[in-house]
MILOLO-139435 format. One record per residue (C-alpha): residue number from 1; x, y, z. Coordinates in nm, 4 decimals, m for minus. Layout:
! MILOLO-139435
+-----+----------+----------+----------+
!   k !        X !        Y !        Z !
+-----+----------+----------+----------+
! NUM !        X !        Y !        Z !
...
+-----+----------+----------+----------+
***
This chain:
! MILOLO-139435
+-----+----------+----------+----------+
!   k !        X !        Y !        Z !
+-----+----------+----------+----------+
!   1 !  m1.9138 !   1.5402 !  m0.9885 !
!   2 !  m1.9915 !   1.2985 !  m1.2700 !
!   3 !  m1.9050 !   0.9284 !  m1.2657 !
!   4 !  m1.6637 !   0.9713 !  m1.5598 !
!   5 !  m1.4702 !   1.2418 !  m1.3797 !
!   6 !  m1.4363 !   1.0270 !  m1.0643 !
!   7 !  m1.3086 !   0.7298 !  m1.2654 !
!   8 !  m1.0533 !   0.9458 !  m1.4457 !
!   9 !  m0.9182 !   1.0884 !  m1.1201 !
!  10 !  m0.8826 !   0.7379 !  m0.9691 !
!  11 !  m0.6940 !   0.6165 !  m1.2789 !
!  12 !  m0.4503 !   0.9089 !  m1.2610 !
!  13 !  m0.3889 !   0.8390 !  m0.8937 !
!  14 !  m0.3094 !   0.4731 !  m0.9619 !
!  15 !  m0.0644 !   0.5661 !  m1.2380 !
!  16 !   0.1070 !   0.8166 !  m1.0094 !
!  17 !   0.1517 !   0.5484 !  m0.7393 !
!  18 !   0.2871 !   0.2955 !  m0.9912 !
!  19 !   0.5235 !   0.5553 !  m1.1344 !
!  20 !   0.6547 !   0.6459 !  m0.7883 !
!  21 !   0.7258 !   0.2786 !  m0.7070 !
!  22 !   0.9126 !   0.2270 !  m1.0358 !
!  23 !   1.1255 !   0.5375 !  m0.9769 !
!  24 !   1.2071 !   0.4228 !  m0.6222 !
!  25 !   1.3151 !   0.0774 !  m0.7460 !
!  26 !   1.5302 !   0.2356 !  m1.0172 !
!  27 !   1.7012 !   0.4645 !  m0.7666 !
!  28 !   1.7637 !   0.1698 !  m0.5324 !
!  29 !   1.9188 !  m0.0379 !  m0.8107 !
!  30 !   2.1329 !   0.2573 !  m0.9216 !
!  31 !   2.2539 !   0.3060 !  m0.5617 !
!  32 !   2.3387 !  m0.0596 !  m0.5006 !
!  33 !   2.5012 !  m0.1278 !  m0.8361 !
!  34 !   2.8850 !  m0.1440 !  m0.7835 !
!  35 !   3.1052 !   0.1214 !  m0.9313 !
!  36 !   3.4426 !   0.0575 !  m1.0894 !
!  37 !   3.6135 !   0.1886 !  m0.7762 !
!  38 !   3.4384 !  m0.0623 !  m0.5530 !
!  39 !   3.5395 !  m0.4243 !  m0.5008 !
!  40 !   3.3168 !  m0.6591 !  m0.7029 !
!  41 !   3.2669 !  m0.8988 !  m0.4137 !
!  42 !   3.2350 !  m0.6790 !  m0.1087 !
!  43 !   3.1184 !  m0.3275 !  m0.0235 !
!  44 !   3.1700 !  m0.1223 !   0.2904 !
!  45 !   3.0367 !  m0.3107 !   0.5887 !
!  46 !   3.1407 !  m0.6495 !   0.4567 !
!  47 !   2.8181 !  m0.7345 !   0.2659 !
!  48 !   2.8417 !  m0.8664 !  m0.0926 !
!  49 !   2.7138 !  m0.6172 !  m0.3508 !
!  50 !   2.5025 !  m0.6774 !  m0.6548 !
!  51 !   2.6949 !  m0.8688 !  m0.9124 !
!  52 !   2.9471 !  m0.9959 !  m0.6588 !
!  53 !   2.8682 !  m1.3568 !  m0.7420 !
!  54 !   2.9792 !  m1.3101 !  m1.0954 !
!  55 !   3.3446 !  m1.2731 !  m0.9911 !
!  56 !   3.5778 !  m1.4716 !  m0.7600 !
!  57 !   3.4142 !  m1.6226 !  m0.4529 !
!  58 !   3.5434 !  m1.4741 !  m0.1264 !
!  59 !   3.6746 !  m1.7464 !   0.1046 !
!  60 !   3.8756 !  m1.7758 !   0.4221 !
!  61 !   4.1614 !  m2.0250 !   0.4226 !
!  62 !   4.3876 !  m2.1978 !   0.6731 !
!  63 !   4.7225 !  m2.3711 !   0.6221 !
!  64 !   4.7748 !  m2.7437 !   0.6678 !
!  65 !   4.9957 !  m2.7860 !   0.9740 !
!  66 !   5.2039 !  m3.0611 !   1.1276 !
!  67 !   5.2552 !  m3.1260 !   1.4959 !
!  68 !   5.1791 !  m3.3503 !   1.7943 !
!  69 !   4.8195 !  m3.4640 !   1.8358 !
!  70 !   4.6823 !  m3.6258 !   2.1494 !
!  71 !   4.4270 !  m3.9005 !   2.0906 !
!  72 !   4.1552 !  m3.9149 !   2.3551 !
!  73 !   3.8820 !  m4.1661 !   2.4268 !
!  74 !   3.5754 !  m3.9801 !   2.5531 !
!  75 !   3.3137 !  m4.1106 !   2.7945 !
!  76 !   3.0628 !  m4.0036 !   3.0579 !
!  77 !   3.1713 !  m4.0603 !   3.4160 !
!  78 !   3.0395 !  m4.0378 !   3.7712 !
!  79 !   3.2423 !  m3.9009 !   4.0614 !
!  80 !   3.2603 !  m4.1549 !   4.3436 !
!  81 !   3.4384 !  m4.0984 !   4.6775 !
!  82 !   3.6898 !  m4.3571 !   4.7926 !
!  83 !   3.5313 !  m4.3623 !   5.1411 !
!  84 !   3.1970 !  m4.2457 !   5.2797 !
!  85 !   3.1050 !  m4.2864 !   5.6484 !
!  86 !   2.7675 !  m4.2387 !   5.8168 !
!  87 !   2.8639 !  m4.1223 !   6.1651 !
!  88 !   2.6346 !  m4.2745 !   6.4298 !
!  89 !   2.6509 !  m4.2867 !   6.8072 !
!  90 !   2.7538 !  m4.6202 !   6.9616 !
!  91 !   2.5887 !  m4.5352 !   7.2934 !
!  92 !   2.2508 !  m4.3932 !   7.3891 !
!  93 !   2.1991 !  m4.0597 !   7.5589 !
!  94 !   2.1372 !  m3.6904 !   7.5140 !
!  95 !   2.3355 !  m3.5037 !   7.2491 !
!  96 !   2.4834 !  m3.2268 !   7.4629 !
!  97 !   2.7487 !  m3.0798 !   7.2331 !
!  98 !   2.8272 !  m3.0458 !   6.8610 !
!  99 !   3.1861 !  m2.9602 !   6.7736 !
! 100 !   3.1787 !  m2.9236 !   6.3916 !
! 101 !   3.0472 !  m2.6811 !   6.1314 !
! 102 !   2.8525 !  m2.8061 !   5.8327 !
! 103 !   3.0783 !  m2.8478 !   5.5299 !
! 104 !   3.3942 !  m2.8375 !   5.7421 !
! 105 !   3.7017 !  m3.0434 !   5.6601 !
! 106 !   3.7944 !  m3.2805 !   5.9431 !
! 107 !   4.0771 !  m3.5212 !   6.0151 !
! 108 !   4.0561 !  m3.8699 !   6.1579 !
! 109 !   4.0205 !  m3.8439 !   6.5383 !
! 110 !   3.8693 !  m3.4933 !   6.5460 !
! 111 !   3.5913 !  m3.4553 !   6.8053 !
! 112 !   3.2546 !  m3.4120 !   6.6341 !
! 113 !   2.9956 !  m3.4384 !   6.9124 !
! 114 !   2.9487 !  m3.5335 !   7.2785 !
! 115 !   2.6819 !  m3.7560 !   7.4352 !
! 116 !   2.5933 !  m3.6884 !   7.8009 !
! 117 !   2.8697 !  m3.8889 !   7.9806 !
! 118 !   2.7341 !  m3.8830 !   8.3391 !
! 119 !   2.5458 !  m4.2120 !   8.3250 !
! 120 !   2.8531 !  m4.3869 !   8.1841 !
! 121 !   3.0798 !  m4.2313 !   8.4461 !
! 122 !   2.8512 !  m4.3773 !   8.7160 !
! 123 !   2.8534 !  m4.7176 !   8.5451 !
! 124 !   3.2341 !  m4.7089 !   8.5414 !
! 125 !   3.2440 !  m4.6282 !   8.9123 !
! 126 !   3.0107 !  m4.9191 !   8.9894 !
! 127 !   3.2235 !  m5.1584 !   8.7865 !
! 128 !   3.5404 !  m5.0399 !   8.9571 !
! 129 !   3.3757 !  m5.0793 !   9.3014 !
! 130 !   3.2737 !  m5.4376 !   9.2272 !
! 131 !   3.6235 !  m5.5093 !   9.1012 !
! 132 !   3.7765 !  m5.3702 !   9.4200 !
! 133 !   3.5411 !  m5.5747 !   9.6375 !
! 134 !   3.6191 !  m5.9024 !   9.4633 !
! 135 !   3.9892 !  m5.8230 !   9.4638 !
! 136 !   3.9727 !  m5.8011 !   9.8454 !
! 137 !   3.7862 !  m6.1322 !   9.8651 !
! 138 !   4.0471 !  m6.2951 !   9.6455 !
! 139 !   4.3250 !  m6.1613 !   9.8647 !
! 140 !   4.1598 !  m6.3019 !  10.1781 !
! 141 !   4.1034 !  m6.6395 !  10.0141 !
! 142 !   4.4652 !  m6.6487 !   9.9048 !
! 143 !   4.5800 !  m6.5889 !  10.2641 !
! 144 !   4.3588 !  m6.8727 !  10.3864 !
! 145 !   4.4941 !  m7.1001 !  10.1142 !
! 146 !   4.8517 !  m7.0342 !  10.2258 !
! 147 !   4.7529 !  m7.1083 !  10.5881 !
! 148 !   4.5790 !  m7.4341 !  10.4870 !
! 149 !   4.8838 !  m7.5468 !  10.2974 !
! 150 !   5.0916 !  m7.5101 !  10.6172 !
! 151 !   4.8381 !  m7.6984 !  10.8239 !
! 152 !   4.8124 !  m7.9714 !  10.5621 !
! 153 !   5.1920 !  m8.0061 !  10.5669 !
! 154 !   5.1663 !  m8.0599 !  10.9465 !
! 155 !   4.8893 !  m8.3111 !  10.8808 !
! 156 !   4.6485 !  m8.0939 !  11.0797 !
! 157 !   4.3654 !  m8.0693 !  10.8195 !
! 158 !   4.2211 !  m8.2976 !  10.5583 !
! 159 !   4.3150 !  m8.2783 !  10.1942 !
! 160 !   3.9533 !  m8.1936 !  10.1062 !
! 161 !   3.9671 !  m7.8704 !  10.3056 !
! 162 !   4.2788 !  m7.7615 !  10.1166 !
! 163 !   4.1210 !  m7.8457 !   9.7798 !
! 164 !   3.8040 !  m7.6529 !   9.8659 !
! 165 !   4.0044 !  m7.3445 !   9.9520 !
! 166 !   4.2016 !  m7.3743 !   9.6302 !
! 167 !   3.8755 !  m7.3874 !   9.4309 !
! 168 !   3.7497 !  m7.0785 !   9.6158 !
! 169 !   4.0651 !  m6.8884 !   9.5175 !
! 170 !   4.0210 !  m6.9892 !   9.1526 !
! 171 !   3.6582 !  m6.8816 !   9.1647 !
! 172 !   3.7529 !  m6.5384 !   9.2899 !
! 173 !   4.0151 !  m6.5076 !   9.0154 !
! 174 !   3.7486 !  m6.5765 !   8.7511 !
! 175 !   3.5126 !  m6.3255 !   8.9104 !
! 176 !   3.7935 !  m6.0729 !   8.9201 !
! 177 !   3.8585 !  m6.1224 !   8.5470 !
! 178 !   3.4877 !  m6.0672 !   8.4718 !
! 179 !   3.4892 !  m5.7548 !   8.6889 !
! 180 !   3.7923 !  m5.6232 !   8.5022 !
! 181 !   3.6134 !  m5.6794 !   8.1706 !
! 182 !   3.3128 !  m5.4871 !   8.3040 !
! 183 !   3.5420 !  m5.2009 !   8.4001 !
! 184 !   3.6970 !  m5.2013 !   8.0511 !
! 185 !   3.3508 !  m5.2028 !   7.8916 !
! 186 !   3.2418 !  m4.9089 !   8.1068 !
! 187 !   3.5550 !  m4.7164 !   8.0086 !
! 188 !   3.4899 !  m4.7947 !   7.6410 !
! 189 !   3.1291 !  m4.6745 !   7.6627 !
! 190 !   3.2522 !  m4.3594 !   7.8322 !
! 191 !   3.4924 !  m4.3028 !   7.5410 !
! 192 !   3.2058 !  m4.3594 !   7.2958 !
! 193 !   3.0258 !  m4.0592 !   7.4433 !
! 194 !   3.2813 !  m3.8542 !   7.2495 !
! 195 !   3.2010 !  m3.9087 !   6.8812 !
! 196 !   3.5150 !  m3.8676 !   6.6700 !
! 197 !   3.5767 !  m3.8605 !   6.2943 !
! 198 !   3.6827 !  m4.2053 !   6.1700 !
! 199 !   3.8398 !  m4.0746 !   5.8444 !
! 200 !   3.9742 !  m3.7587 !   5.6856 !
! 201 !   3.7150 !  m3.5820 !   5.4754 !
! 202 !   3.4467 !  m3.3185 !   5.4578 !
! 203 !   3.1329 !  m3.3318 !   5.6706 !
! 204 !   2.7909 !  m3.2706 !   5.5223 !
! 205 !   2.4782 !  m3.1250 !   5.6755 !
! 206 !   2.4065 !  m3.2434 !   6.0297 !
! 207 !   2.0998 !  m3.4613 !   6.0739 !
! 208 !   2.0539 !  m3.4187 !   6.4517 !
! 209 !   2.0593 !  m3.1091 !   6.6667 !
! 210 !   2.1881 !  m3.0549 !   7.0171 !
! 211 !   1.9454 !  m3.1713 !   7.2863 !
! 212 !   1.8082 !  m3.4706 !   7.0961 !
! 213 !   1.8052 !  m3.8149 !   7.2562 !
! 214 !   2.0262 !  m4.0465 !   7.0534 !
! 215 !   1.9906 !  m4.4240 !   7.0429 !
! 216 !   2.2866 !  m4.6550 !   7.0014 !
! 217 !   2.3447 !  m4.7321 !   6.6313 !
! 218 !   2.0442 !  m4.5215 !   6.5365 !
! 219 !   1.9269 !  m4.5402 !   6.1724 !
! 220 !   1.9599 !  m4.1636 !   6.1402 !
! 221 !   2.3289 !  m4.0680 !   6.1276 !
! 222 !   2.4571 !  m3.7634 !   6.3064 !
! 223 !   2.6432 !  m3.6532 !   5.9920 !
! 224 !   2.7997 !  m3.8027 !   5.6790 !
! 225 !   3.1735 !  m3.7697 !   5.6151 !
! 226 !   3.2956 !  m3.8022 !   5.2573 !
! 227 !   3.6582 !  m3.8399 !   5.1623 !
! 228 !   3.7161 !  m3.5812 !   4.8892 !
! 229 !   4.0933 !  m3.6058 !   4.8534 !
! 230 !   4.1656 !  m3.8183 !   4.6631 !
! 231 !   3.8544 !  m3.8818 !   4.4563 !
! 232 !   3.7617 !  m4.1484 !   4.2006 !
! 233 !   3.5657 !  m4.1309 !   3.8748 !
! 234 !   3.3948 !  m4.4377 !   3.7294 !
! 235 !   3.3293 !  m4.4549 !   3.3546 !
! 236 !   3.2915 !  m4.7065 !   3.0726 !
! 237 !   3.4497 !  m4.7473 !   2.7291 !
! 238 !   3.3088 !  m4.9433 !   2.4341 !
! 239 !   3.4950 !  m5.2609 !   2.3504 !
! 240 !   3.5973 !  m5.1222 !   2.0090 !
! 241 !   3.8206 !  m4.8632 !   2.1847 !
! 242 !   3.9712 !  m5.1025 !   2.4384 !
! 243 !   4.2739 !  m5.2677 !   2.2641 !
! 244 !   4.5186 !  m4.9714 !   2.2788 !
! 245 !   4.4018 !  m4.8754 !   2.6285 !
! 246 !   4.4294 !  m5.2275 !   2.7711 !
! 247 !   4.7659 !  m5.2860 !   2.6026 !
! 248 !   4.9199 !  m4.9790 !   2.7657 !
! 249 !   4.7521 !  m5.0493 !   3.0995 !
! 250 !   4.8883 !  m5.4070 !   3.1074 !
! 251 !   5.2361 !  m5.2660 !   3.0447 !
! 252 !   5.1902 !  m5.0545 !   3.3605 !
! 253 !   5.2045 !  m4.7301 !   3.1616 !
! 254 !   5.0447 !  m4.4271 !   3.3228 !
! 255 !   4.7329 !  m4.3232 !   3.1303 !
! 256 !   4.6241 !  m3.9657 !   3.1923 !
! 257 !   4.2555 !  m3.8919 !   3.2477 !
! 258 !   4.0861 !  m3.5518 !   3.2389 !
! 259 !   3.7504 !  m3.4587 !   3.3912 !
! 260 !   3.5486 !  m3.1781 !   3.2268 !
! 261 !   3.2163 !  m3.0228 !   3.3186 !
! 262 !   2.8933 !  m3.0988 !   3.1297 !
! 263 !   2.9619 !  m2.8297 !   2.8677 !
! 264 !   3.3267 !  m2.9372 !   2.8306 !
! 265 !   3.4400 !  m2.5826 !   2.9002 !
! 266 !   3.5951 !  m2.6143 !   3.2482 !
! 267 !   3.8690 !  m2.8631 !   3.3330 !
! 268 !   3.7768 !  m3.0002 !   3.6758 !
! 269 !   4.0864 !  m3.2099 !   3.7356 !
! 270 !   4.3483 !  m3.4464 !   3.5981 !
! 271 !   4.4168 !  m3.7960 !   3.7214 !
! 272 !   4.5398 !  m4.1377 !   3.6149 !
! 273 !   4.3673 !  m4.4607 !   3.5230 !
! 274 !   4.3796 !  m4.6780 !   3.8342 !
! 275 !   4.1841 !  m4.9961 !   3.7602 !
! 276 !   3.9727 !  m5.1743 !   3.5010 !
! 277 !   3.7007 !  m5.4319 !   3.5454 !
! 278 !   3.7622 !  m5.7983 !   3.4635 !
! 279 !   3.4628 !  m5.8481 !   3.2318 !
! 280 !   3.2665 !  m5.6662 !   2.9621 !
! 281 !   2.9004 !  m5.5897 !   3.0193 !
! 282 !   2.7231 !  m5.7946 !   2.7510 !
! 283 !   2.4144 !  m5.5708 !   2.7520 !
! 284 !   2.6097 !  m5.2555 !   2.6632 !
! 285 !   2.9375 !  m5.3905 !   2.5216 !
! 286 !   3.1382 !  m5.1674 !   2.7540 !
! 287 !   3.4074 !  m5.2154 !   3.0162 !
! 288 !   3.4042 !  m5.0335 !   3.3500 !
! 289 !   3.7102 !  m4.8328 !   3.4515 !
! 290 !   3.8079 !  m4.6186 !   3.7463 !
! 291 !   4.0442 !  m4.3210 !   3.7529 !
! 292 !   4.1998 !  m4.1609 !   4.0604 !
! 293 !   4.2165 !  m3.7812 !   4.1044 !
! 294 !   4.4003 !  m3.5856 !   4.3727 !
! 295 !   4.1172 !  m3.3275 !   4.3622 !
! 296 !   4.3318 !  m3.0609 !   4.5246 !
! 297 !   4.0840 !  m2.7837 !   4.4359 !
! 298 !   3.7875 !  m3.0031 !   4.5369 !
! 299 !   3.6024 !  m2.9234 !   4.2154 !
! 300 !   3.4919 !  m3.2858 !   4.1925 !
! 301 !   3.1836 !  m3.3519 !   4.4041 !
! 302 !   3.0500 !  m3.7016 !   4.4824 !
! 303 !   2.7791 !  m3.8246 !   4.2413 !
! 304 !   2.8677 !  m3.5496 !   3.9926 !
! 305 !   2.8382 !  m3.6329 !   3.6199 !
! 306 !   3.1462 !  m3.5333 !   3.4208 !
! 307 !   3.2890 !  m3.5719 !   3.0715 !
! 308 !   3.5952 !  m3.7969 !   3.0819 !
! 309 !   3.8842 !  m3.7821 !   2.8363 !
! 310 !   4.1278 !  m4.0719 !   2.8533 !
! 311 !   4.4548 !  m3.9989 !   2.6716 !
! 312 !   4.5187 !  m4.3098 !   2.4639 !
! 313 !   4.8306 !  m4.2021 !   2.2736 !
! 314 !   5.0139 !  m3.9034 !   2.1239 !
! 315 !   5.0803 !  m3.8822 !   1.7483 !
! 316 !   5.4134 !  m3.6946 !   1.7231 !
! 317 !   5.4039 !  m3.5609 !   1.3635 !
! 318 !   5.0421 !  m3.5640 !   1.2550 !
! 319 !   4.9092 !  m3.3660 !   0.9564 !
! 320 !   4.6406 !  m3.1385 !   1.1032 !
! 321 !   4.3598 !  m2.9314 !   0.9538 !
! 322 !   4.0784 !  m2.7343 !   1.1161 !
! 323 !   3.7706 !  m2.9536 !   1.1474 !
! 324 !   3.5605 !  m2.6751 !   0.9917 !
! 325 !   3.7437 !  m2.7249 !   0.6607 !
! 326 !   3.6507 !  m3.0931 !   0.6362 !
! 327 !   3.3506 !  m3.1672 !   0.4117 !
! 328 !   3.1634 !  m3.4903 !   0.3480 !
! 329 !   2.9964 !  m3.5959 !   0.0267 !
! 330 !   2.9219 !  m3.8920 !  m0.1966 !
! 331 !   3.2938 !  m3.9563 !  m0.2419 !
! 332 !   3.3624 !  m3.9413 !   0.1315 !
! 333 !   3.5662 !  m3.6810 !   0.3155 !
! 334 !   3.7095 !  m3.3980 !   0.1109 !
! 335 !   3.8390 !  m3.0420 !   0.1296 !
! 336 !   3.8971 !  m2.7585 !  m0.1140 !
! 337 !   4.2654 !  m2.6780 !  m0.1678 !
! 338 !   4.3544 !  m2.3292 !  m0.2975 !
! 339 !   4.6241 !  m2.3325 !  m0.5642 !
! 340 !   4.8698 !  m2.0652 !  m0.6723 !
! 341 !   4.6310 !  m1.9602 !  m0.9526 !
! 342 !   4.3604 !  m1.8776 !  m0.6945 !
! 343 !   4.1524 !  m2.1737 !  m0.8085 !
! 344 !   4.0338 !  m2.4511 !  m0.5802 !
! 345 !   4.0825 !  m2.8221 !  m0.6185 !
! 346 !   3.8483 !  m3.0739 !  m0.4583 !
! 347 !   4.0760 !  m3.3162 !  m0.2757 !
! 348 !   3.9454 !  m3.6475 !  m0.1360 !
! 349 !   4.0982 !  m3.7174 !   0.2068 !
! 350 !   4.1523 !  m4.0018 !   0.4473 !
! 351 !   4.1166 !  m3.8788 !   0.8023 !
! 352 !   4.2068 !  m4.0075 !   1.1468 !
! 353 !   4.1005 !  m3.9033 !   1.4979 !
! 354 !   3.9589 !  m3.5605 !   1.5772 !
! 355 !   3.9230 !  m3.3518 !   1.8918 !
! 356 !   3.6504 !  m3.1254 !   1.7581 !
! 357 !   3.8775 !  m2.8332 !   1.6673 !
! 358 !   4.1410 !  m3.0215 !   1.4660 !
! 359 !   4.1322 !  m3.3380 !   1.2567 !
! 360 !   4.4207 !  m3.5662 !   1.1627 !
! 361 !   4.4618 !  m3.6269 !   0.7871 !
! 362 !   4.6357 !  m3.9537 !   0.7029 !
! 363 !   4.6500 !  m3.8967 !   0.3256 !
! 364 !   4.5461 !  m3.6411 !   0.0661 !
! 365 !   4.7173 !  m3.3245 !   0.1908 !
! 366 !   5.0675 !  m3.1900 !   0.2322 !
! 367 !   5.1948 !  m2.9588 !   0.5017 !
! 368 !   5.1749 !  m2.5928 !   0.3959 !
! 369 !   4.8839 !  m2.6244 !   0.1528 !
! 370 !   4.5937 !  m2.3872 !   0.1967 !
! 371 !   4.2424 !  m2.5216 !   0.2452 !
! 372 !   3.9105 !  m2.3387 !   0.2462 !
! 373 !   3.7460 !  m2.2962 !   0.5852 !
! 374 !   3.4565 !  m2.0606 !   0.5032 !
! 375 !   3.2697 !  m2.0062 !   0.1793 !
! 376 !   3.2595 !  m2.3696 !   0.0633 !
! 377 !   2.8849 !  m2.3683 !  m0.0085 !
! 378 !   2.9341 !  m2.1856 !  m0.3436 !
! 379 !   3.2496 !  m2.3664 !  m0.4528 !
! 380 !   3.3002 !  m2.6273 !  m0.7204 !
! 381 !   3.6147 !  m2.8000 !  m0.8372 !
! 382 !   3.8110 !  m2.5370 !  m1.0328 !
! 383 !   3.6213 !  m2.2357 !  m0.8983 !
! 384 !   3.8108 !  m1.9101 !  m0.8766 !
! 385 !   3.8331 !  m1.7652 !  m0.5279 !
! 386 !   3.9472 !  m1.4521 !  m0.3528 !
! 387 !   4.1173 !  m1.5104 !  m0.0180 !
! 388 !   3.9754 !  m1.2838 !   0.2501 !
! 389 !   4.1953 !  m1.1996 !   0.5462 !
! 390 !   3.9516 !  m1.1541 !   0.8314 !
! 391 !   4.2178 !  m1.0008 !   1.0562 !
! 392 !   4.3068 !  m0.7435 !   0.7918 !
! 393 !   3.9416 !  m0.6529 !   0.7415 !
! 394 !   3.9006 !  m0.6112 !   1.1159 !
! 395 !   4.2063 !  m0.3843 !   1.1301 !
! 396 !   4.0728 !  m0.1713 !   0.8433 !
! 397 !   3.7341 !  m0.1467 !   1.0111 !
! 398 !   3.9038 !  m0.0385 !   1.3344 !
! 399 !   4.1002 !   0.2308 !   1.1520 !
! 400 !   3.7851 !   0.3602 !   0.9783 !
! 401 !   3.5003 !   0.2861 !   1.2182 !
! 402 !   3.2559 !   0.5147 !   1.0376 !
! 403 !   3.2483 !   0.5124 !   0.6580 !
! 404 !   3.0089 !   0.7746 !   0.5271 !
! 405 !   2.8325 !   0.6581 !   0.2111 !
! 406 !   2.8744 !   0.8755 !  m0.0963 !
! 407 !   2.5906 !   1.1067 !  m0.1685 !
! 408 !   2.4120 !   1.0938 !  m0.5010 !
! 409 !   2.6011 !   1.4035 !  m0.6192 !
! 410 !   2.9416 !   1.2502 !  m0.5384 !
! 411 !   2.8788 !   0.9199 !  m0.7173 !
! 412 !   3.0067 !   0.8994 !  m1.0731 !
! 413 !   2.7538 !   0.9345 !  m1.3448 !
! 414 !   2.6113 !   0.6176 !  m1.4947 !
+-----+----------+----------+----------+
***
């Protein structure tokens, strides 16, 4: 085959490929171009068609509402128990019995563990024996003292003999008092062999096992008891947010406090503000506060980090808009208001507190007006819009879950 023939065949092939691509693009444009029966802004499936941006801009709106709005001061807090006790043995000996399960709730006075009591029972018996012995000696000395008093009255003995006997009786009384104290100490040590819960709370993991030798006041506790009901949460507020909080607290008003998890999705408990510190931390400009929670469900765990919401006040008739509708630009906060002529007006607003979902508007809007929530990126002041009802579209999609596209034969001729 000659070189000219090969070049001609390659040129024809290139033109065929280019022609096929052009035809495919033309067919694609013809298929996507909206017909007169289709909406200019939206085709089946919810996607904007070619030429949709030449007509009204589809937007979703929400009405301006009025109602009560709770103003919260937010902070990070730490859960702190009101009481925590490291349970240690007050006597030495072998740990012969453990009477609690790890994680169990206990009440004050419940028996937790037992130290071998035999050595302390013997010590008590020895103390009681010494007490009994000295009690007998005192009784004998008292009898002699009474006899010496009679003899001294008859002038049969010297005064010195009577005084010596009186001193002996007093000596035995002192010894008897010391013996009684020794008996009481032995009884107390015997009681200490039974380790009991000093407070109500929940026990943690045990640190010592049965059979270990325990020293008195050992550094390693047997177990830690934490009071979980009620529970406290410590948090701080910046000094700029303090005036309304302090004013209500000084008037002895009850300020509600909520505790949320890290993601602010689960409400862990509700309590009340119990106390505030007496000075502001100069390094952070914050004031420490403490709230008290009943913690009935025990969702608050000591040393847990939580998100705190302190209810400062309630606005009874606030003008509310969805926070998604609020925009910010060179002129400040604004929103697009949809008029009766389906055109939007850029309205500059003055806003108040927000809770993330709703924002309080202090001026610039009236109750009942419609504001744009979605579709603001293509809007300008005076733009024409088409309000899209998302719920209605969802209902239509549910009624017609499968919409078969028209074939090329069924489409109207161009």
